[in-house]
N, C-alpha and C positions, 0 to 999 in steps of 0.2 A: 071551648067546652067539648068534653070527650063524648063520643057516641056510645049508645047503649050496646052491650055485647050479647051475642048469641053463642051457643055452645055446639060443639060437634062431638057426640059420644055415641057409643054403639047401641046401648039399650037403657033408656031412662027408667024402665020399670025395675031395674036392679037396685034402686036407691036404698031401699030398706036394708038389704044385705050389706051394702057398703057402710051404712050408718052404724051398724053393729060393730064392724071392724074398727071404725074410727073411734067409737065410744070405748072400745077395749084398750086401744093404745093410749087414749087420753087419760084413762085411769092409771096408767103406768108411766106417765111423763110429767113428774112433779116440777121439774125445773122449767119446762115450757109452760106449765100451768101458772107458775109464779110470774113469768114474763108476760103472759097473757093479761094477768091482772094489771100489771104496770101499763101495758099498751092500751087497755080499755080506759084507764085513767088519763093517760097523757096524750093519746091519739097522735103518735109521731108521724104517721103516714096519711093524715087527713088530706083528702083532695088529690091524692096521688094514685097512679096505677102501677101495680107491681106485676111483672111477668116472672113466672117460675118455670124452670125446666129441671125436673128431678125425677127419679124413679117414682112413678105415680101409683103409690100404694098408701095404706092407711096412715102411716107415720108422716109421710109427706103431706097428706091431706090435712092432718092436724096442724102442721106448720102453716099451711096456707090459711087455715082458719084463724090462727094466732095473728098472722100479718093482717088479715081482714079485720080482726078485732082492734088493731091499731089504726083503723080509719082508712085503710087502703081498699081500692077496687082491685081485686086479684084475678089474674088470668093465668092458667096453668096448662102445661103440656108435659108429655113424658120425655125422659132422656134415654130410653131404651125401648124398642118396640115390644119386647117380650116381658117387660116388668110392669107394664101398665095393667091395672086391674079395673075392668069395666064397671063393676059394682061400686067401687070407690069413686070413680069418675061421676057416675050418676048421682051419688050422694052429695058430692060437692056442688053440682048444678042446683040441686034442691036448696042448698045453703047459700045460693047467690053468688057463687064463684064461677066464672066463665072457664070452661074446659074445652081444650082442643086435643083430644087424645083417644086412642082406641088400642086394645090389645092386638098385637101382630098385624099392623097395617103393612101394605107393600112399601118398599123403600121410598117411592115417590110420594105416596100419601103421608108417610111418616114425616118427610121433610116439609111437605105442604102444611101440615098441622103446626110445625114450628114456625114457619113463615107467617101463618095466620095469627099466631100468638104475638109475633113482633109487630104485625100490622095494626095491632090495637094501640100502638104508640105508648109503650110503658115509660114511666119515669125512672124506675129502678128494676134491677134484674137479679134473680138468683139463678145461677147456671150450674150445670154438672157436666164436666167434660169440655166446656167451652163452645158448645155448638151454637147457642144463641148469639154469643158475642162474635163468633166467627162469621155467621151469616150476616149479621149487621155490618161488619167491616168489609166483607168481600162482595156481597150481593145486594144488600139493601142499605146502602149508605144514606139514602134519603130519609131513613128513620133514626139516624144517629143523634141528631141535634136535641131530641127530646130527653135522651137518657142522661141521668145525673151520675149513675155509677151502679155498682152491684157487688155481689159476693160469689165466689167460686167454691164448689164443694170438694173437688177431687184433684189428685196429683196430676192426672192427664191434662185437665183443664188449666191448671197453674203453669205447667210446662208450655202450653200453647200461648197463654197470656204473657208470660215472660219473654217468649220469642217475639210477640207483637210489640211489647214494650221496648225491647232491645233494638228493633229496626224502626221504631218511631211510628208504628201503625196504630197503636192503642189510643183511642180518643176519649176515654173516660176512666175514672179510677175503679179498680176491682180489689176487693179484700180477699186475701188468700186464706179462706177459712180452713182448708185442709192442713195448713201449716201451724195451726194453733195447737197447743199442748192438749187441750181437752178434746181435740178432734183425733189427731193421729195416735195418741197414746191409748185411747179407748176404742174409738170407732174403727180405726184401721187394724188395730191389733185384736181386741176382744170381739168387736163386731164382725169383722171379716172372718176371723178364726172360727167363730161359732156358726155363722150363717152359711159359710161355704160347705161345711160338713152337714148342716141341716139340709141344704140343697142336694148334695151328692147322696146322702143316705136315703132321703125320701124318694129320690128319683131311681136309684139303682136297687135299693133293698138288699144290698150286699154287705157282708161283714168287712170291717176295716182292720180289725185286729189280726196281726200276723202278716199283713200285706205290706208291700213296699210302696211308699208314697213318695213321689218326686215333686218337690215344691220348687218352681222356677222363679227365683227372685227372693231375696231375704231383706226387703224393706219392712216397714211396720206391718203391712198386710201379710207378707210372707212369714214373718215371725209368728203372727197369730195362727195362720194356717198350719204351720209346722208344729206349733205347741199343741194345738188341738188334735192333730193327727197322732202325735206321740201319746196324748191322753187316751185316744181310742185304741192304742196298742199297736200302732203301725211302726214299721221300720222306716225312718224318714231320711231321705236324701235331699240335699239342697244343691241347686246349681246357681251360680252367680257370675257376674262380669266384674264386680267390685271386690278387690282383694280384701279390703277391710271388713266388709260384710261377710265374706267367705270365712275369714278367721273367726268372726263372731259366731257364725253358724257352727263351725267346728267346736268352739269352746262351749257352745250351748248343748253339745252332745250329739250333733247330727253328722252324718256322713256327707262330705262335700265332694262332688264329682263334676266333670265336664258333662254337658248335655249328651255328647257322643256316647259316653260310658253310662250315664244314667238311663238313657233310652233302652239299654239292654236289660235292665233289672227292674224297671218300674212297672207297677200294676195300676196304680192311680197316678195321674199327672194333673197338677194344678198350676197354671201360669198366673203370676201376679207381678208383672214387670212394667206394664204400661207401654211396652214396645212391641213391634211387629215381628212376626216370623220367629218366635222363640222355639216353637216346635215345627220343624220343617220335614219335607219328604225324606231327607237323608236320615233323620232320626226315626221317623215312622218305619222306615225299611228295616230297622233293627229291633223293633219292639216285639214284645211277647204277644202271642195269640191272646185276645181278650183284654188288651190294655184299654183303659178308660181315660179319655182326654177331657179336661175341663178347663175353663178360663175364669179367673176372678179379676182380670183387668177391665178397664172401662169399655174399651172397644173390642169388637170381635176380629182382631187382627193377630192375636198372639199365637194361635194355632193356624197354620197355613192349610186351610181346607181345600184350596185349589190343588196343591201338590198331593194332598191325601187322596183326592178324587182321581187324580191322574194315576196313582198307584193301584186303584181299586177297579174291580170288575162289576161291582154292584153296590147299591146303597138302599137301605130301607129303614123305616121307623119301626123299632121293635118294642118300645114303650114310650109313653109320653115323655118328651124331652130327651130321648135316646135314639141316635142314628147309628146304625150298624154299617160299617164299610167292610166289604170283603176284598182282601188283597188278592193279587194274582196267584199267590201260592196257597190260598185258602185261609190264611190267618184273618181274624176278625178284629177290627179296631172300632171302639165305640166313642162317639162324641156326644157330650151332654149339652143341651140347650143351644144347639147350633153354634157352639163356640162363643156364645155371649155370656154375660155375667151369670155364673151358675147359681150364685146365692140369691139373685133376684129373678132371673128368668125361670129358674126351677125351684124357687123357694119364696119366702116372704121377706128376705133381706135381713138386715141386722135386727137384733132384739130391740124392743121399744125403749127399754131403759138406757141403752147405748145411744140410740138416735135422739133421745131426749136431750143429751148434752150437745150433740152435734147441731141439732136444729135450734137449740137455744143460742148457740154461737151464730148460726145463720141469721136468726132474728135480730140479735143485738148488733151484729156486723152490718146488717142492712140499715139499721137506725144510725149507726156510726157514720156510714158513708153518706147517708142523706144529710146529716148534720154538718159534714166536713168536706163535701165533694169539691167545693171551690178551692179550699186550701190544699187538699191532697194532690189535685192535678191528675193528669192522664198517666197513671202508673199503678203497679201492683204493690199493695201494702199488706202487712201482716195485721192480724187482729191485735189490738193493743193488749199488753199483758194484764192490765187491770180488769179488762173485760173477760179474758181467759180465766183469771182467778175468780172473778165473780161467779162464773158458771160452776167452778169447782166448789166454791163455798156454798152456793145454793144447793148443789148436789149433796154435800155433806149434811146440811141442815135437813134435807128431806129424808136422810138416813138416820137422823138422830145422833150424828157423830159430832163431837166437839174436839177441837185441836188446840194446841197451845199457841200463845202469842209471845213475841219477844218483849222483854222489859226495856225500859229506856236505857238502862246500863248495858244490856246486851247489844242493843242497836248501836250505841256509842262505841262499844268494843269492835264490832264488825266494821264500822266506818273509819276506825282509826288506823293510820299507817305506822304509828310510832311503835317502839319495841313493846312487846307484851310480856 
């Protein structure tokens, strides 16, 4: 029998403010609303405990409530110290969800809150960046046997999971939600594209039109950031390490440069690679006075802040979520949101309608792994195509859009290898 849970939040009195935020996104998440109805009817998680680590704001909160509606006891923590919203945390506690999260805890407390989440002994996990799974496998293996499996939200986490699978460390199945079509085509591209510029614009209050924007990385997130920068009137430069993506960026109409050259011309920089040290001291040394650095990758490792500090004579906060570094020659370099995810640490994250599709995938992927964990085994698997398509069809229905279907004759034609 599972023990009753208590929560750790900053201010329970903020619950009414958080509830308004959750109500707003719920009204704009029709796909997740449909899945909630199914979960309420079928109770796929009855008697199970589900641990969630995601950016803890209103849209995530509603996902937690949908999983709870499926019969689960839900415990949730944040996946980034600066993206947790204290009023949303308080609202979830009032709704019977255990919360271990605060805005901007110190690094040790942030990790402790994750560990407390795992110590509730969950049966299923939704992870973002692989932190819960990593802690389970490296530090708290005593908690592994309870876990049936889970789902992973982002590219960074999937890379970690596949590395674990490759060396035989992974002990339960994980569904790679990020690799589903209805995730990366929309969330990564349109969600990141819009939310990054929401965060930058509200934080800096500066014009983008006419400026040179350097986008580091041209994966689906980078494509979205570059597309929206172009729409705002920027001159867009892309840096890449992948030759195919570099050609794609060129043919999409963007200038492609090495980071060494891009550093000299950029005014806004946005890193979206998932790798470390994309912007280093050697690049910063060549940047223009007033250059603005931001990161949209999962971890705060893409801009090397240690090397930036070593080049600087002073540092101060000049606006909320903006740190000014003064270099030895007097040039000023600005870093947004401490180099953390600018769209969440300095904004509200992806639009509700975008996360509706992603979190619908999370919910049904969790149901899928719970129903099939024994047959899947300890490996990373993709979201089955029929579930991916289900989310798309539900989205179309919510928009009132109808599409065509193949006739039996057309299906036979496509399936035939004989001469046409």
